[in-house]
C-alpha positions in Angstrom: -99.1 170.7 22.2 -96.0 173.1 21.4 -93.3 171.4 19.5 -89.3 172.8 19.4 -89.9 172.4 15.7 -93.9 174.6 15.4 -93.3 176.5 12.5 -90.9 174.6 10.6 -92.4 173.2 6.9 -91.2 170.5 5.6 -91.2 168.9 1.7 -91.4 165.2 2.1 -90.4 163.7 -1.8 -89.0 160.6 0.3 -90.9 156.7 -0.1 -91.6 153.7 1.5 -89.2 153.6 5.1 -85.3 155.3 4.9 -86.7 158.6 4.3 -90.7 158.2 5.7 -89.8 157.8 9.0 -87.1 161.0 9.2 -90.4 163.3 8.9 -92.2 161.1 11.2 -89.8 162.2 13.7 -89.5 165.5 12.7 -93.2 166.6 11.9 -93.7 165.1 15.9 -92.2 167.5 17.5 -94.2 169.9 15.7 -93.3 170.5 12.2 -95.6 170.9 9.0 -94.5 168.3 6.9 -95.7 168.3 3.5 -96.1 164.9 1.7 -95.5 165.7 -2.2 -96.9 162.3 -4.2 -96.7 161.7 -7.6 -100.5 161.9 -8.7 -100.8 158.2 -10.6 -98.8 155.7 -8.2 -98.1 157.6 -5.0 -95.8 156.6 -2.5 -95.8 152.9 -2.9 -95.4 151.4 0.7 -99.0 152.7 0.6 -99.7 149.1 -1.6 -98.0 147.3 1.2 -100.7 145.4 3.7 -100.2 143.9 6.8 -98.9 140.3 6.3 -100.2 139.0 10.2 -103.1 137.5 11.5 -106.7 138.1 10.2 -109.1 140.7 11.8 -108.7 144.6 11.7 -106.4 145.3 8.5 -104.9 149.1 9.7 -102.1 149.4 7.4 -99.6 148.9 9.0 -96.7 150.0 7.1 -97.6 152.8 5.8 -99.7 154.3 8.7 -96.1 154.0 11.1 -94.0 155.7 9.0 -96.5 159.1 7.6 -98.0 160.2 10.5 -98.8 163.7 11.0 -98.6 164.3 7.6 -100.4 166.4 4.8 -100.7 164.5 1.5 -100.8 166.3 -2.0 -99.7 165.1 -5.6 -97.7 167.1 -7.7 -95.9 165.7 -11.2 -93.0 166.9 -11.4 -91.9 165.4 -14.5 -94.6 168.0 -15.8 -93.1 171.4 -16.1 -96.6 173.2 -13.9 -96.0 171.0 -11.7 -92.4 171.2 -11.0 -92.8 175.1 -11.1 -96.0 174.6 -8.2 -93.3 172.9 -7.0 -90.7 176.0 -6.6 -93.2 177.6 -5.0 -93.7 175.8 -2.4 -89.8 175.2 -2.0 -88.8 179.2 -1.2 -91.5 179.3 1.4 -90.3 175.5 3.3 -87.3 175.4 5.6 -86.4 171.6 4.6 -86.4 168.9 1.9 -86.1 165.8 2.7 -85.5 163.2 -0.4 -84.5 159.0 -1.2 -85.0 158.7 -4.9 -81.6 156.8 -6.0 -78.6 159.1 -6.8 -79.6 161.0 -10.1 -82.9 161.4 -9.9 -83.7 164.5 -8.8 -81.2 165.9 -11.1 -83.6 164.9 -13.6 -86.4 165.8 -12.4 -85.1 169.2 -11.9 -85.6 169.9 -8.2 -82.3 169.0 -7.1 -80.3 171.1 -4.5 -78.4 173.3 -6.4 -81.4 174.3 -8.4 -83.8 174.6 -4.9 -81.1 176.6 -3.2 -81.0 179.5 -5.8 -84.5 179.6 -5.6 -84.0 179.4 -1.4 -80.8 179.9 -0.1 -82.1 179.0 3.2 -82.9 175.6 1.9 -82.2 172.8 4.3 -82.1 169.7 1.7 -81.8 166.0 2.8 -80.9 163.4 0.3 -81.0 159.9 1.9 -79.3 157.2 -0.3 -79.0 153.7 -0.3 -74.7 153.6 -0.6 -74.0 157.7 -0.4 -73.8 159.8 -3.4 -70.3 158.9 -4.3 -68.6 155.3 -5.5 -69.2 152.9 -7.6 -72.5 151.1 -6.3 -74.2 155.1 -6.1 -77.2 154.5 -8.2 -78.1 151.0 -6.6 -81.1 150.8 -4.9 -80.9 149.6 -1.7 -83.8 148.0 0.4 -83.4 146.8 4.3 -82.0 143.3 3.4 -79.3 144.9 1.3 -78.6 147.3 3.8 -78.8 144.7 6.7 -76.1 142.2 4.4 -73.3 145.6 3.3 -73.8 147.1 6.6 -72.5 144.0 8.5 -75.5 143.8 11.0 -76.9 140.6 9.3 -73.4 139.2 10.3 -73.1 140.1 13.5 -76.7 139.4 14.2 -75.9 135.9 13.3 -72.4 134.7 14.5 -73.5 132.4 16.4 -75.7 130.6 14.2 -74.9 127.6 11.6 -75.7 130.0 8.5 -76.8 133.6 8.2 -80.3 134.2 8.5 -82.2 138.0 8.3 -83.5 138.1 11.5 -84.1 141.5 12.2 -86.7 142.4 10.4 -89.4 145.2 10.4 -86.3 147.5 8.6 -84.6 148.0 11.2 -81.7 148.7 8.4 -84.0 151.4 6.6 -85.1 152.9 10.3 -81.5 153.1 11.2 -81.0 154.9 8.3 -84.1 157.1 8.8 -82.7 158.2 12.5 -79.1 159.3 11.1 -81.8 161.5 8.7 -83.7 163.5 11.4 -80.2 164.0 13.3 -78.5 165.7 10.6 -81.6 167.7 9.3 -81.7 168.7 12.5 -77.6 169.9 12.8 -78.3 171.6 9.8 -81.4 174.0 11.2 -79.3 174.6 14.3 -76.5 175.7 12.5 -79.0 177.9 9.7 -80.7 179.3 13.5 -76.8 180.9 14.2 -75.7 181.8 10.3 -78.8 181.7 8.5 -77.6 180.0 5.4 -79.0 176.5 4.5 -76.7 173.2 3.2 -77.1 170.1 1.4 -77.5 167.0 4.4 -76.7 163.7 2.8 -76.8 160.2 4.6 -77.2 157.1 3.5 -78.6 154.0 5.1 -75.1 152.3 4.7 -73.4 155.1 6.5 -76.6 154.2 9.5 -75.8 151.1 9.6 -71.8 151.5 10.4 -72.9 154.0 13.3 -75.4 152.0 14.8 -72.9 148.9 15.0 -69.4 151.5 16.2 -69.0 149.8 19.8 -68.7 146.3 17.5 -66.8 147.6 14.4 -64.4 149.8 15.9 -63.3 146.7 17.9 -62.3 145.3 14.5 -61.3 148.7 12.9 -58.9 149.3 15.7 -58.1 146.1 17.5 -58.7 143.7 14.6 -61.1 141.7 17.2 -64.5 140.3 16.1 -67.3 140.8 18.5 -67.9 137.5 20.5 -70.4 134.9 20.0 -72.2 134.1 22.5 -74.6 131.1 22.4 -76.4 130.9 25.2 -75.4 127.2 26.5 -71.7 128.5 26.4 -71.9 132.4 26.9 -68.3 133.1 28.7 -70.6 135.1 31.1 -73.1 133.1 32.6 -74.5 136.0 34.6 -75.0 138.5 31.2 -77.3 135.6 29.5 -81.2 134.3 29.6 -82.9 131.4 31.1 -85.6 130.3 30.8 -88.3 130.1 34.6 -91.1 128.1 35.4 -93.7 130.1 33.2 -92.0 129.1 30.0 -91.0 133.0 30.4 -87.1 134.3 29.7 -85.6 136.0 32.5 -81.8 138.4 31.3 -79.2 138.6 33.8 -77.1 142.0 33.0 -74.1 141.1 35.0 -71.6 142.6 33.3 -69.6 143.0 36.5 -70.1 139.2 37.9 -67.5 139.6 39.8 -69.4 141.6 41.7 -72.9 140.1 41.3 -71.6 136.2 41.9 -72.3 136.0 45.9 -75.6 137.6 45.7 -76.6 135.2 42.9 -75.1 132.4 44.5 -77.5 133.4 47.6 -80.3 134.1 45.6 -80.4 130.6 43.5 -79.3 128.1 47.1 -75.9 127.5 45.7 -74.0 129.2 48.4 -72.2 125.7 47.7 -70.9 126.9 44.9 -69.8 129.9 45.6 -66.5 129.2 46.7 -65.8 126.5 43.9 -62.6 126.9 41.7 -64.4 126.2 38.3 -66.7 129.0 39.0 -64.6 131.4 41.7 -63.7 134.3 39.4 -64.7 135.3 36.0 -62.2 134.0 34.4 -62.7 130.3 35.5 -66.5 130.6 34.8 -66.2 131.8 31.3 -63.8 128.4 30.9 -66.2 126.4 32.5 -69.6 128.1 31.7 -70.7 124.9 29.7 -71.2 123.2 33.4 -72.6 125.8 35.4 -74.9 127.1 32.7 -76.7 123.8 33.0 -77.1 124.4 36.9 -78.2 127.3 36.9 -80.7 126.1 33.8 -82.2 123.9 36.4 -82.9 126.5 39.3 -84.3 129.3 37.5 -86.7 126.9 36.2 -88.0 125.9 39.4 -89.7 129.4 39.9 -92.1 132.0 37.3 -90.4 134.5 36.1 -91.6 137.2 38.3 -90.8 135.0 41.7 -86.6 135.7 40.3 -86.9 138.4 39.5 -88.2 139.9 42.8 -86.0 137.9 44.7 -82.7 139.0 42.4 -83.5 143.2 42.2 -84.0 142.7 46.1 -80.0 141.7 46.3 -80.1 144.3 43.1 -78.7 142.2 40.8 -79.4 143.4 37.3 -81.6 141.4 35.3 -85.2 141.9 34.1 -87.8 140.0 31.5 -87.0 138.8 28.2 -90.4 140.2 27.1 -92.7 139.8 23.9 -94.6 142.5 21.4 -98.2 141.2 23.6 -96.0 142.2 27.1 -95.3 146.1 25.8 -98.5 147.7 25.9 -98.8 146.5 29.4 -95.2 147.6 30.5 -95.3 149.5 33.3 -92.0 151.7 32.2 -94.0 152.2 29.0 -97.1 153.4 30.2 -95.6 155.1 33.1 -93.3 157.5 30.9 -95.6 157.6 28.0 -94.2 155.2 25.0 -96.9 154.6 23.2 -99.2 156.8 21.6 -103.0 156.2 21.1 -104.5 157.9 18.0 -107.9 158.5 16.3 -108.0 156.2 12.9 -110.8 157.6 10.0 -111.6 153.9 9.5 -110.4 151.9 11.9 -110.9 153.2 15.1 -108.9 154.1 18.0 -105.1 152.8 17.0 -102.2 152.5 19.2 -98.7 153.6 17.8 -94.9 154.0 19.4 -94.5 157.4 20.5 -92.0 160.2 21.2 -88.2 158.5 22.4 -87.8 162.1 23.6 -88.9 163.9 26.6 -88.3 168.0 26.3 -90.6 169.8 29.7 -90.6 172.8 27.8 -91.9 171.9 23.9 -92.5 168.5 24.5 -94.5 167.9 20.5 -96.3 164.6 20.0 -97.6 163.0 17.5 -101.5 164.3 15.8 -102.6 162.8 13.4 -102.8 159.6 11.6 -101.6 159.2 8.0 -102.7 161.4 5.4 -105.6 160.3 2.5 -103.7 160.3 -1.2 -103.9 164.0 -1.9 -106.0 164.8 0.6 -104.1 168.1 1.5 -103.8 169.3 -2.1 -106.3 171.9 -2.2 -105.6 172.6 0.6 -101.7 173.9 0.7 -102.2 175.4 -2.8 -104.8 177.6 -1.3 -102.5 178.6 1.2 -99.9 179.8 -1.9 -102.6 181.8 -3.7 -104.2 179.8 -6.2 -107.3 179.9 -7.0 -110.3 177.0 -7.4 -110.3 177.9 -11.1 -106.3 177.1 -11.1 -106.5 174.4 -9.4 -109.3 172.9 -11.8 -106.7 173.6 -14.5 -103.7 172.0 -12.5 -106.0 168.7 -12.3 -107.0 168.7 -15.9 -103.4 169.2 -17.1 -101.9 166.8 -15.2 -99.5 168.7 -12.8 -101.9 167.7 -9.8 
């Protein structure tokens, strides 16, 4: 299927996650992403193995971060390897890299060098903490990003001690999404002006963007986000409850006074509807520690599916607290094609997260699994017009 980025060529110098996911997003929409890897070590993400239960061992990390791409090996420390990169850059639309600040300058593949060869290039630099400031050259992995950006504190605000609970590379993922957003803005501007530019994003900037509502509350009014311990949540109708089948239900009553009468009716607690302790949002908040145990006991009397059916019949906003094993069977996930099936060369059929955006005319699609190390080196070099004999020489010289 045609994607909105069909015909866009991207040179991907990124490793691990804070960068590679950006190019996955762009490749899903049709971009031809050429993953440039060091001939000896490649992307370190290739060496990360699954840590889950035994069984089929699909390399989850690398597969997730590199689908659709073509892999070539180039030694950017060698003159011949660098010249090959320059030749590719002349015919590319985007370069994206997430080395530590200063590395691309030393390799002579920085923006100022490349723009002289291709003034239309969009050059995206994805760093940990930004290109300026005393810590600009510091390396940052996900746990450090969540810690510095405030997310770790936010997610632990009700807990007696801090914990790194949002695993899965949430800070890295947000930085990569921010990078894809920046690249798209630059491509759009180039369509208008014909000019390329340097795009700079960081894991830190993505973390602040992710928390804009909560952080702005502090910046503007010195207000910290409210802790929401379940047992004393100030709004009992914006809370979670365990049901008879040990599954949890979430109530979304952000306008609690609107939903309180219907909740009382469905739960069979009409006598509490006019109780002075629970009459309005303020008093319910003050007496939340009394009301929530009552609701706990009632929700424990029926299954989650029963409660969702009864509450939705009265237009009370609610939904399931899902586990990962629920998601593949979620009718909304299925109906909206939010997961994608791909054929892995050794593992067979695999399922991954699909596209978050639906475009009616140019939908794009995830089309292939992550590439084998250097699998497309000869193919890409031949597209540059390089002969087989020259490719053999370059390999002998350690350039590829």
